[in-house]
C-alpha positions in Angstrom: -2.9 -27.4 -25.4 -3.5 -30.0 -22.6 0.2 -30.9 -22.6 1.0 -27.2 -22.2 -1.3 -26.9 -19.2 0.3 -30.0 -17.6 3.8 -28.5 -18.0 3.3 -24.7 -17.6 4.1 -23.2 -14.2 3.1 -19.9 -12.8 4.1 -18.6 -9.3 1.6 -16.2 -7.9 2.3 -13.9 -5.0 -0.5 -12.0 -3.2 0.1 -9.0 -1.1 -1.4 -8.0 2.3 -4.3 -6.1 0.8 -5.2 -9.0 -1.4 -5.5 -11.3 1.7 -6.8 -8.8 4.2 -10.1 -10.5 4.9 -12.3 -13.4 3.8 -13.8 -11.6 0.8 -10.3 -10.9 -0.5 -9.4 -14.6 0.0 -12.4 -15.5 -2.2 -11.1 -13.3 -5.0 -7.7 -14.9 -4.6 -9.1 -18.4 -4.8 -11.0 -17.5 -8.0 -7.9 -16.1 -9.6 -5.8 -19.1 -8.8 -8.3 -21.7 -9.8 -9.1 -19.8 -13.0 -5.7 -20.9 -14.4 -4.3 -24.4 -13.8 -0.8 -23.1 -14.4 -1.0 -21.1 -11.1 0.5 -23.9 -9.1 2.7 -22.2 -6.5 1.3 -19.5 -4.2 3.2 -17.1 -2.0 1.0 -15.2 0.5 1.7 -12.1 2.6 0.2 -11.5 6.0 -3.2 -9.8 6.2 -3.0 -6.1 5.4 -5.4 -3.3 6.3 -9.1 -3.8 5.6 -9.8 0.0 5.9 -7.7 3.1 6.5 -7.6 3.0 10.3 -7.1 -0.8 10.5 -3.9 -2.5 11.6 -1.7 -4.7 9.5 -1.2 -8.1 11.2 2.6 -7.7 10.9 2.4 -4.4 12.9 0.4 -6.2 15.6 3.0 -8.9 15.8 5.8 -6.4 16.1 3.8 -4.7 18.9 3.6 -8.0 20.7 7.3 -8.5 20.4 8.0 -5.0 21.7 5.6 -5.4 24.7 7.2 -8.7 25.6 10.7 -7.3 25.4 9.6 -4.6 27.8 8.1 -7.2 30.2 4.6 -6.0 29.4 1.6 -8.4 28.8 0.8 -9.1 25.2 -2.7 -10.7 25.6 -4.8 -7.7 24.4 -2.8 -7.2 21.2 -2.4 -10.9 20.5 -6.1 -11.5 20.9 -6.7 -9.0 18.0 -4.5 -11.2 15.9 -6.4 -14.3 16.9 -9.7 -12.6 16.2 -8.5 -11.5 12.8 -7.5 -15.0 11.6 -10.5 -16.7 13.2 -12.8 -14.3 11.4 -11.2 -15.4 8.0 -11.3 -19.1 8.8 -15.0 -18.9 10.0 -16.2 -16.8 7.1 -14.5 -19.2 4.6 -15.9 -22.2 6.4 -12.4 -23.8 6.3 -11.9 -27.0 8.3 -8.9 -25.7 10.2 -8.2 -25.3 13.9 -5.3 -22.9 14.6 -5.6 -23.1 18.4 -2.4 -25.0 19.0 -0.6 -22.6 16.6 -1.8 -19.6 18.5 -0.6 -21.1 21.8 2.8 -21.9 20.5 3.3 -18.5 18.8 2.2 -16.7 21.9 4.4 -18.8 24.2 7.4 -18.3 21.8 7.0 -14.5 21.7 6.8 -14.4 25.5 9.9 -16.5 25.8 12.0 -14.2 23.5 11.9 -16.2 20.3 13.0 -13.0 18.5 11.6 -10.1 16.6 11.9 -11.8 13.2 10.1 -14.9 14.5 7.2 -12.8 15.7 6.9 -10.9 12.4 7.1 -14.0 10.3 4.0 -15.6 11.9 1.7 -13.4 10.0 2.7 -15.0 6.7 2.9 -18.4 8.3 -0.7 -18.4 9.6 -2.0 -16.9 6.4 -0.2 -19.6 4.4 -1.8 -22.2 6.6 -5.3 -20.8 5.9 -4.8 -20.4 2.2 -3.3 -23.9 1.7 -6.3 -25.4 3.5 -8.8 -23.2 1.5 -7.2 -24.1 -1.8 -6.5 -27.8 -1.1 -2.8 -27.1 -1.8 0.2 -28.5 0.1 1.8 -26.2 2.7 5.6 -25.8 2.5 7.2 -23.9 5.4 10.2 -21.9 4.0 12.1 -22.2 7.3 14.0 -25.2 6.1 14.5 -24.2 2.5 15.1 -20.4 2.3 18.5 -19.9 3.9 20.6 -16.9 5.2 24.3 -17.0 5.9 25.9 -16.3 9.2 26.3 -12.7 8.3 22.6 -12.4 7.7 22.8 -12.1 3.9 20.5 -14.3 1.8 22.2 -17.4 0.5 20.7 -17.6 -3.0 22.4 -20.7 -4.3 21.9 -22.9 -1.3 18.2 -21.8 -1.2 17.7 -22.6 -4.9 19.2 -26.1 -4.4 17.1 -26.9 -1.4 13.8 -25.3 -2.6 14.0 -26.8 -6.1 14.4 -30.3 -4.7 11.5 -29.7 -2.2 9.0 -28.2 -4.6 9.7 -30.8 -7.2 7.8 -33.1 -4.9 4.7 -30.9 -4.8 2.6 -30.3 -7.8 0.7 -27.4 -6.0 1.9 -25.7 -2.9 1.5 -22.6 -0.7 4.9 -21.2 0.5 4.6 -18.2 3.0 6.5 -15.2 2.1 8.9 -12.9 4.0 11.1 -15.3 5.9 13.6 -18.2 6.0 16.2 -19.2 8.6 19.8 -18.7 9.7 22.3 -21.6 9.9 21.4 -22.2 13.5 17.7 -22.6 12.6 16.4 -19.2 14.0 13.9 -17.4 11.9 15.2 -14.6 9.7 13.0 -12.2 7.7 13.7 -10.1 4.6 13.0 -6.4 4.9 9.4 -5.2 4.9 7.7 -6.1 1.7 10.0 -9.2 1.5 7.2 -11.5 0.4 7.9 -10.2 -3.1 11.4 -11.6 -2.8 10.1 -15.0 -1.7 7.8 -15.1 -4.8 10.8 -14.4 -7.0 12.9 -17.1 -5.2 10.1 -19.6 -5.7 9.8 -18.7 -9.3 13.4 -19.4 -9.9 13.4 -22.6 -7.9 10.5 -24.1 -10.0 11.7 -22.7 -13.3 8.4 -20.8 -13.7 7.2 -19.5 -17.0 6.0 -16.3 -15.3 5.9 -14.8 -11.8 2.6 -13.0 -11.2 2.6 -10.5 -8.4 -0.9 -9.6 -7.4 -1.5 -6.3 -5.5 -4.1 -3.6 -5.3 -3.2 -1.5 -8.3 -3.5 -2.1 -12.1 0.3 -2.2 -12.5 3.4 -0.3 -12.1 2.6 3.4 -12.4 4.7 6.0 -14.2 4.8 8.2 -11.1 3.7 8.2 -7.5 -0.1 8.7 -7.4 0.2 10.6 -4.1 2.1 13.3 -6.0 0.9 13.1 -9.6 -2.8 12.8 -10.3 -3.9 9.6 -12.1 -0.5 8.6 -13.6 -0.5 6.1 -16.4 0.2 2.4 -16.0 3.4 1.2 -17.5 2.6 -1.5 -20.0 6.1 -3.0 -20.3 9.3 -2.3 -18.3 12.7 -4.0 -18.2 14.5 -5.3 -15.1 17.0 -2.5 -15.4 14.4 0.2 -15.6 12.5 -1.3 -12.7 15.7 -1.5 -10.6 16.3 2.2 -11.2 12.8 3.2 -10.3 12.4 0.9 -7.3 15.7 2.1 -5.8 14.5 5.7 -6.1 11.3 4.9 -4.2 8.8 3.6 -6.7 6.4 1.2 -4.9 4.5 -1.9 -5.8 7.5 -4.3 -5.9 10.4 -4.8 -3.5 13.6 -3.7 -5.3 15.5 -6.9 -4.3 12.8 -9.1 -5.8 14.2 -8.6 -9.3 17.4 -10.5 -8.8 16.3 -14.2 -8.5 14.1 -14.0 -11.5 16.6 -11.9 -13.5 19.1 -14.8 -13.1 16.6 -17.2 -14.7 15.2 -14.7 -17.2 11.6 -15.1 -15.8 9.2 -12.3 -16.6 7.1 -10.7 -13.8 3.5 -9.6 -14.3 2.1 -7.0 -11.8 -1.6 -7.6 -11.5 -4.6 -6.2 -9.6 -6.5 -8.6 -7.4 -9.5 -6.3 -7.5 -9.4 -6.0 -11.3 -8.2 -9.4 -12.5 -9.0 -8.7 -16.1 -6.5 -5.8 -16.3 -3.3 -6.8 -18.2 -1.1 -5.1 -15.6 2.6 -4.4 -16.1 5.0 -6.9 -17.7 8.5 -6.8 -16.3 10.9 -8.4 -18.8 14.6 -9.0 -19.3 14.8 -6.8 -22.3 12.4 -5.1 -24.7 12.5 -2.8 -27.8 8.8 -1.9 -27.1 8.1 1.6 -25.7 5.5 4.3 -25.7 6.4 6.6 -28.5 4.1 9.3 -27.1 6.1 9.7 -23.9 9.7 8.3 -24.5 10.3 7.9 -20.7 9.2 4.8 -18.8 8.7 6.3 -15.4 9.7 8.9 -12.8 10.5 8.3 -9.2 12.3 10.1 -6.4 13.1 10.4 -2.7 13.8 13.0 -0.2 16.3 12.9 2.7 19.7 13.4 1.1 22.7 15.5 2.0 25.6 16.7 -0.2 29.2 16.5 1.2 31.2 19.0 -0.9 35.0 19.1 -0.9 36.8 21.9 -2.6 40.6 22.0 -3.4 42.6 23.7 -6.1 44.2 21.3 -8.6 42.3 18.4 -7.1 42.2 16.6 -10.5 46.0 16.3 -10.5 46.3 14.8 -7.0 46.5 11.0 -7.3 44.2 9.1 -5.0 42.2 12.1 -3.9 38.8 10.5 -4.5 39.8 7.2 -3.0 40.9 8.9 0.2 37.6 10.7 0.5 35.6 7.6 0.0 37.7 5.7 2.4 36.7 8.2 5.1 33.0 7.6 4.4 33.6 3.8 4.3 35.3 3.8 7.7 32.3 5.5 9.2 30.2 2.6 7.9 28.3 4.8 5.4 27.5 4.0 1.7 27.3 6.8 -0.9 24.6 7.4 -3.5 26.2 9.5 -6.2 29.5 11.3 -7.0 28.7 14.4 -9.1 32.1 16.2 -9.3 34.0 19.0 -11.1 37.7 19.8 -11.7 38.3 21.3 -8.3 35.3 20.1 -6.4 34.1 16.7 -5.4 30.5 16.1 -4.2 29.2 13.0 -2.5 25.5 12.4 -2.1 24.6 10.6 1.2 21.5 9.6 3.1 20.9 12.2 5.7 19.8 9.8 8.4 23.0 7.8 8.0 25.3 10.7 8.6 23.5 12.5 11.5 25.9 11.1 14.1 29.0 11.2 11.9 29.1 14.8 10.6 31.9 16.1 12.7 34.0 12.9 12.4 33.6 12.9 8.6 34.7 16.6 8.2 37.7 16.1 10.5 38.8 12.9 8.8 38.5 14.4 5.3 40.5 17.5 6.4 43.2 15.2 7.7 43.2 12.9 4.7 43.2 15.3 1.8 43.8 18.8 3.3 40.9 20.5 1.3 40.4 24.2 0.9 36.8 23.8 2.1 34.5 21.0 3.2 30.8 21.4 3.9 27.6 19.3 4.3 24.3 20.6 2.9 21.0 19.0 3.8 17.5 19.1 2.3 18.3 17.5 -1.1 15.7 15.4 -3.0 16.6 13.2 -5.9 14.4 12.5 -9.0 15.2 9.8 -11.5 13.8 10.0 -15.0 14.1 6.5 -16.5 13.5 5.1 -19.9 15.0 2.5 -22.3 14.0 4.8 -25.2 15.9 7.8 -23.9 19.3 7.0 -25.5 17.5 6.9 -28.9 15.5 10.1 -28.5 17.2 13.4 -29.2 16.5 16.2 -26.8 15.3 14.2 -23.9 17.7 15.8 -21.4 16.7 19.2 -22.8 13.0 18.5 -22.2 13.7 17.4 -18.6 15.7 20.5 -17.8 13.3 22.8 -19.6 10.3 21.4 -17.7 12.0 22.0 -14.4 13.2 25.5 -15.3 9.7 26.5 -16.5 8.4 25.5 -13.1 10.8 28.0 -11.6 12.8 25.3 -9.9 16.6 25.4 -9.5 18.5 22.2 -10.3 21.2 21.6 -7.7 22.7 18.4 -9.1 22.7 16.4 -12.4 23.9 12.8 -12.8 23.5 10.5 -15.7 24.5 6.8 -15.9 26.8 5.6 -18.6 24.0 3.6 -20.2 22.0 6.8 -20.6 19.0 4.8 -19.2 18.3 7.5 -16.6 18.9 11.1 -15.6 19.0 12.0 -12.0 18.3 15.5 -10.7 18.8 17.0 -7.3 16.4 19.7 -6.1 15.5 21.3 -2.8 13.1 19.1 -0.9 10.5 21.9 -1.0 10.5 21.7 -4.8 10.3 17.9 -5.0 6.5 17.5 -5.8 6.5 20.4 -8.2 9.5 19.2 -10.1 8.2 15.6 -10.4 4.9 16.9 -11.7 6.6 19.3 -14.2 8.7 16.4 -15.7 5.7 14.0 -15.8 3.5 16.4 -17.7 6.3 17.4 -20.1 6.4 13.8 -21.4 2.9 12.5 -20.7 0.2 14.5 -22.5 
């Protein structure tokens, strides 16, 4: 047992709500010290302490915006200083951040960049947490790398970070940021500390990556839409990818990839309920809830359908390629391609096409000479996901029946070749009702 403890490695990431104030820091410290395997810690910036509160990252963005407009940042920056000082003082940590504050403030005023400003929330929280725990502090700037095109360089990062962390038995590594080849700070998208945790887990060959947040695990549906949805006990990487892409929260969708490469499981846990098992995210599993069949439901609004009609379309070689080339040339990616014999539909994000509608229609008319082309807005997509679905007869029937009995019209149906998910398109006005109808059809 002692040998296992000496060799086991857990990477633990704590979200903004878990590190919002000194009391939350104390919970985090208890969780970490409760298990000697929890050796590498990835913190987010402080989140909201109460509903009307500000996230520190938002305050830092505000400082950047004010500075970019030539406005003073002192009042907003003082709120950030007060926030961190209140944590340091309440924890009685022997740490003076005065020089850090001066440098950050000076850098923001002298146009260090939006990503630099945003990253300082995690940086300062990491400094405090490392001091509080007695762990080493490792700044990811030198070890988490992005390429010249702004894309994350996974292999270089893994090489650099593995070598660095091998020298540290216990360390705090701030989440959310790394650096470009020229040394400037580059952040992941919001929620990117999840990605950092996954990167660190791969770099150290972790046995498990624990992601601590403010819920008991990954929920089967959005609790803002469905009352008290069940916690998912076990979910596979593929299922999580489908649900996260369609808007399910808790974990950043891109955080799956580094641990997926290494086959490392993720455990979603609740900082405020540390004895809850949470949700296990695993490479593969035959385990599923026989009472529900589906693993989860998620969806998003804000889609448009581009529809092209042309007689004998199916016999025209290259028709689909020409249509997609038009969309590509406008710099737009598509979501789905539900099509018929003489019709082709392309589902697109509405916000991406707002300035391109006329150009898309004109280019398609020139490229394929259709009988008709139209764009319809107001579509919402709902994904019903479950690894047990291919084995369960009548799953699709139950989905469609539930929606029909709620008096909702289905405008689009798409199913992946793996049969892992069924995607429905409905009017945005019917989104909540449809999601509830499907959930209660499967979860009694």
